[in-house]
N, C-alpha and C positions, 0 to 999 in steps of 0.2 A: 576479394574485389573482382567485379566483373568488367571487363572492357570488351568492346565490339571492333572488329577489323573488317573492313570493306574494300580496302586497296591492295593491290599486288605486292608493292614493295614491303608493306608492314606484315602482310599475310605470310609472304615466303620467308621473311626474316625470323617470323615466330616459328615457323616449321623448322628452321635450322636449329632451334634450340632442342630438338627432340632427336634422339639417335635412330628411332624407328619411325619413319613416316614413307608415303608412298605417292605415286602418281595421282592417285585418286583424292589425295589430301589438297593438292595444290590448288592455288587461285584460278590458273588458267584452265585447269579441267573443269572446275566449277562454272566458268564462264561458258565453255564449250558445250557441257552437258546439261546445262540449266534449259528449262522450258520457259516459254513466254510467261511472264507475270512472276516468275521465280527470281529471288534476290539473294545472292550468296552472301554469307556472313560467317566469320570465324569468331567464336566466343572464347575469350581468354579469361581464365580464373587464376588468381595467384593468392597463396597462403603460405607466408613465410618463405621457404625454399621450393615449395611445390608450385609447378605450373601445370594446368590442364587446359587443352584447346579442343573445341568441337567444331567442325565445320558442318554448315547447315545451309538449306535452302528455305527461305521465308516466303510464304504464299499467302495471298488474301484469300478469304472465304467468301464467295460471292453472296450478296445479300445479307451481309452482317458487317459488324464492326471488327470481327475477330479475325485472326490469322492462325496458320499452323506451320510447322517446320517438318522438312523431310531431308533425306541425304540424296546425294547423286547417285547415279547408277554405278554400281562398283562396290568397293569396300571402303569405308571410312571409319566413323567412330571416334571417340575421344583419344587424343594424344596426351602423354603425361610424362612428367619429369619430377623426380624426387619422391616418387610413391614406393612405400614398401608395405609388408603385410600388416603393420600396425596402423596404418592410415585410416583415419576417421572422417568419413565423407560427409558428416552432417552439416558442416558449414558450407560445403560445396552445395549440396542438395539445397540448402535454405537460400543461398545466394542465387542459384540458377533458377529456382521456383520464383523468387522475387523478380528476376529479369524476364521471364516469361510472362508473369502476370501484369508487370508493368507494360509490356509491348502487346498485350492482348493475344498472346499466343496459347492456344488452348489445348493443343497436342503436338507431340513430337514423335517422328519416326526416324530410325537410323539403321542401316546396315552397318554391322561392326566388322572389323578387319581380323581375319583369322590368325594373322601373324604379329599384330601389334600387341605387346604385354599389358596387363593391367586393366583392359578395358571394362571387363565385367566387374573387377574390384572397385574401380572408380565408380561405376553406375549401380552399385549394389544398394538395394532397398529404394531404388528411385525408378518408379514404373515397373516394367517387366521386361526380363530378357528371356528370349525363346531360342533354343536350339534349332537350327534349321537344317541339319544334315552336315556332311563333311565336304571340305574341298580337298584337292589333289596337289601335293608338292613334289616337284622334282628337286632334291637336295643337291644344288650345285656346288656345294663344298666338297662333296665326294669326288674322287678321281672319275674322269669321265668313262673309263672302263667299267668301273663299279656301276655307275649310273646305267649304262646300258646292260649290264648283267641283271640289274633290277627289273628290266622291261620284261613283260611276259613273252613267252616263246613266240607265240603267233605274231605279235607285234614286230618282233625282230624280223621275222620272215616277210611281212608286208613292207616294212621300211627297206629291207634289201631289194625287193622287187621294184618298189617305187623309185628307189635311187637309181636303178638301170634304166628306168623308163622316162624319168623326169629331170630337169635342171631347175635349180632355185635361182630366182632373180631378186635382187634387193632393189625396191622402187626408190627412184630418185627424182621423179618428175610427176606432174599432174596427170600425164597420160596414164601412167601406171596406177595411180589413185582411181581414175575413171574406171579403168578395167576392173579393179577390184570392186568397185560400187556396182557395177554391171553383174558381177559374178555373185556377190552376197546378196542383192536384190532377187535374183533368180533363185537363190537358195531359200529365202525367206518365202517367196511366192510358192515354192515348191511344198513347203511344210505349212502353208496357211498361217503363217506367223502373225501375231497381233502386230497391231499399228505401232506399238512402243519399240518394236524391233527394228523399224525403218528410220533412217536418218537422212536428212537432205545433203546436198553435195557440200555445203558450207561446212557441216559438221565435220567431215572427212579431211577437208582441206586445212581446217584450223587445227585437227589432230596432227596432221602432217607437218604444219608449221610451228608445232608447240615448242616453247623454250623452257618452260618449267620442267618438262620431263621430255624423254626421247620416244618418239613414235617410230616403231620400225615396221614396215610392210613389206611382207615377203610374198612373192608369186611364184607358183609353179607352172613350168612350161613342159607340155608333152614333147619329148624329143622326135617323135615320128611326124606329128602334124604340125608342130612348132607353135601350136595353139597355147594361150594362157588358159589354164584349166582350174587353177585354185588359188587362193590367197589367204593371208592371215595377218591380223594387226596385232602387235604386241607393244606393251609400254614398259619402259625401263627407267627405273629411278632408285637411287639410294640402295643398290644392291638387290633390289626386287624387280623381277620380271613378270608381267601380267599378260596372260593370254586373252585378249579382249574380244575380237570378232573373227569369223572365218567363214569361207564358202567354197564350194566346189561345183563345177558344172556337171549336170546329170549324167552326160555321156561318158564321164571319166571317173566315176566312182570306183571302178575296178582297179584303178591304179593307186587308190588311197593316198592322194598327194597331201591331204592335211596332216597325216602321220610324219611324213617327210618333212613338212614345214616346222612342226614342233620340233623334231629331232635337229633340224639345221639351227634353230634358236637355241636349243639346249647346248650345243656344241660351242657356238660363238659367245654365248652369255657366260658360259664357263670360262673360256678363254680370256673374257674380259673382266672376270673377277666378281661377276654377281654369285650371290649365295641362295637365293630363293627364286623358284620358277613356278608361280601359282598358276595351275590350270582351271581352277574354279571347281565347281560341283556339277551335279546333275540338274536336269530340267526342273524348275520349281524347287530346287535345293534337295531334291529327292535322290537317294542312292540307289533306288530300284528302277533304273531305266537305262537305255542304250547309251545316253550321253556320258552318265557316270561310269559306265563299264568301259567306255571308250577312253576315257581320261585316266581311269584307275589302272589300266594296262601299262601305263608309263611308270607308275610308282606305287608302292604300297604305303607312302608316307601321307597320312590324313591329318588335316586340322579341323577343328569344330568350327562351323560358321553360325553366328548368333544374329539376331535382329533386337533391337531396343524399341519398346512402344511405351510411351508416356501420355496420360491424360492429365493435363495441368488443372483444367477447370471442368470438373465433372457436369455441372449444371449447363453450362454453355454447351458442351459436347453432346449432352442428351437433347437439349432444345433443338440443335441444328439437325441431328439425327431425326428427331420428330417432324421438324419442318420439311425434311427430304424425304419423309414418308418411308423412312427405311424399316422393313418388316423382318429382315433375316438378321435378328440380332445375335445369332449363333455363328456368324460369319467370322473367320479369322481375318478378313480384310481390315486394314487400318490406315487411316481413321474411317470408321465405318460410314460416317455421313458422306464420304466420297464413293461409295460402293456403286450407286446407280448412276449418278450424275457427277462427273469430274468437274468440280467448281473451284 
């Protein structure tokens, strides 16, 4: 049986049914992260003692009667209860296919969650699941001394140096949020980041005021100049810490404050009883770049990151691709009809 949930109370009540869920699954994060024209929905499937829930954003496809679905920025995918290795997902597939067709949803894309169990099992033989590289976890269940021993030697030296030169400030006002926005935008400008990496002020304020999950914003201050030189946003929910965004002023790279910010969060989150600290992966989910090397210097514990792609209506999908004059049919972009013109 399929049920759709679109209100906060029912959404978060359903999340409470699952032992393992995260900030990115919450109703509030979906409201904050969605773009104009995207409508959050939580699809609930029940079969005997089995419950499956999939959060998605539903979008209209301009110039047609069809829609598609995508996931929020972050890690989501299906949550499940009562699943074991003998689970036969054929009824689930049939029910969800029927739901998508009934609602004119022709394709579905979702990032999956590296730490939530059974996601690939639930989606087996339903569209395609692609490995997209690894993400780095600091295992907060280990003793803090062991955690630090697992740091690469060079990282330990950098953090020691940064700790001598910087102080960490936990943000408790909009003034601190504004300071982070300034630093983050400067960092994105410096690397010529795509438009999707920029957010308006309302986005940050909503994160700061979130109640479904905790947003913790840490800033680093240079002890000599007293300037705020770096910042990082972390999400905390249900035993999981997510490293979400960060930025550093160009003139203070040599102090390596981001490393200190992550280390400070590791220490406090361990003390608070969190078990997982996801640093994420490399740029474009690639392991062969400086971002992944930076993150992997904190830990050698890696988890595989997957994405899920499903074409529900092949004919409509092809027709819209043709209508939008998509010629690069070999591209991995999905859905392909959004490759040139985002509609």
